[in-house]
C-alpha positions, 0 to 999 in steps of 0.5 A, spaced: 494 461 505 488 465 505 484 465 499 476 469 499 471 472 495 470 479 494 464 483 490 466 490 487 460 495 490 457 500 487 460 506 491 467 503 488 466 504 481 468 511 478 467 515 473 469 510 468 465 505 470 470 500 473 473 499 479 477 505 483 484 504 486 482 504 493 478 499 492 483 494 491 487 497 497 481 497 502 481 489 500 487 487 501 489 491 508 482 486 509 485 480 507 491 482 510 487 483 517 483 476 515 489 473 515 493 475 521 487 474 525 487 466 524 494 467 527 492 472 533 498 477 530 493 483 528 494 490 532 489 490 535 492 483 539 499 485 540 497 493 542 497 490 549 503 488 549 505 495 547 507 492 540 504 493 533 506 492 525 508 498 521 507 497 513 515 499 510 514 497 503 509 496 498 509 495 491 502 494 486 501 493 480 493 493 477 493 488 469 486 491 469 481 495 472 473 490 473 467 492 472 462 493 478 459 487 481 465 483 478 467 478 484 474 478 485 478 471 488 484 474 493 489 470 495 495 471 501 501 468 504 507 470 508 514 469 509 519 472 515 525 474 512 533 474 517 527 475 522 525 482 521 521 483 516 514 480 514 513 479 507 506 478 504 504 478 497 497 478 494 493 474 488 487 477 485 484 474 479 475 474 476 472 470 472 475 473 466 483 472 469 489 476 473 486 483 475 492 485 480 498 483 485 501 486 490 507 485 495 508 488 501 514 488 507 512 489 514 516 490 521 514 489 528 516 496 533 516 497 540 510 503 540 513 506 545 521 507 543 519 506 535 524 500 535 524 494 530 524 487 533 525 480 532 519 476 529 520 470 532 520 473 539 512 474 538 510 469 532 505 464 534 506 458 532 500 458 526 504 464 523 511 460 523 508 454 520 504 457 515 510 461 512 511 459 504 516 462 499 516 469 497 520 470 490 517 477 489 522 482 487 523 488 493 522 495 492 528 500 490 526 507 489 530 512 485 532 519 488 530 525 485 533 532 487 528 537 483 520 537 482 516 539 478 509 542 481 507 540 489 500 540 491 497 540 499 493 535 502 489 535 509 490 530 514 482 527 517 481 524 522 478 518 518 484 517 514 487 515 521 488 507 522 488 503 529 495 506 530 493 513 531 497 514 524 495 516 517 493 509 513 497 506 508 492 507 503 491 515 504 498 516 502 497 511 495 491 516 494 495 523 496 500 520 490 496 519 484 490 525 486 498 529 485 498 526 478 496 532 473 490 533 470 492 532 463 495 525 465 489 522 469 485 524 463 488 519 458 492 514 462 490 510 469 494 507 474 498 501 473 503 501 478 505 503 484 511 502 489 513 506 495 517 506 501 514 508 508 519 513 511 515 516 518 507 516 520 503 521 520 499 523 525 493 528 525 498 534 526 497 539 520 497 538 512 502 535 508 505 537 501 506 532 495 512 534 490 511 531 484 517 530 478 516 527 472 521 520 471 524 518 464 518 513 460 519 506 460 516 503 455 512 508 452 508 509 459 510 515 464 512 515 470 512 520 476 515 521 483 512 523 489 515 525 496 511 526 501 513 531 506 509 532 513 508 538 516 515 539 519 518 538 511 520 532 513 519 526 507 515 521 510 513 516 504 516 516 497 512 513 491 513 511 484 507 512 480 507 508 473 501 510 468 498 506 462 493 509 456 486 507 458 482 503 454 
């Protein structure tokens, strides 16, 4: 397990005076990379062997959005599962208590063939030694056939990651940005669950189709289907929304 401290920068504060969701996602990504670096299992370590990590599922739950200069304490650990997936969780707190939690599911792939690989063939001893049990439930998204509206986004050069694919946090921004202004004016994103289906590169615009789901305990929910330039589904998201204040 790795634990580290982070301060929220001024640029990470939105119009409401609290942390933006993308800032939290960047912190979690940095923590995952720092932990993988200790175990010599980062993307940079693996690419020379023709393999890389690919994120398949993600859940992030935000208890509250802290203020500027709040000091966050972040813990992360991992667990290999069925020798094919590497689960990683995060717990985020500050001086006032819980801030957020997250669960992710990763696979190793052969970059040239795009096929998943068995973890034990490439795991370092420290990766095996530091594995800890993870009890968080897996992501299961609903099936949606019709949509209320859609919105297009352009893929920017700085949206790409080390694999030359759109970074996972950018998909979150597309999903949340596609929510109607009438909702965002009164609500904030409280939980996001997603499944990544196929990568997006720098090859054209994407489209986010959004549909309203039945509320859960009075909270609005939206389903977002992210389509690539060819019209093929690349990711699916469900967002939960909480009344501000």
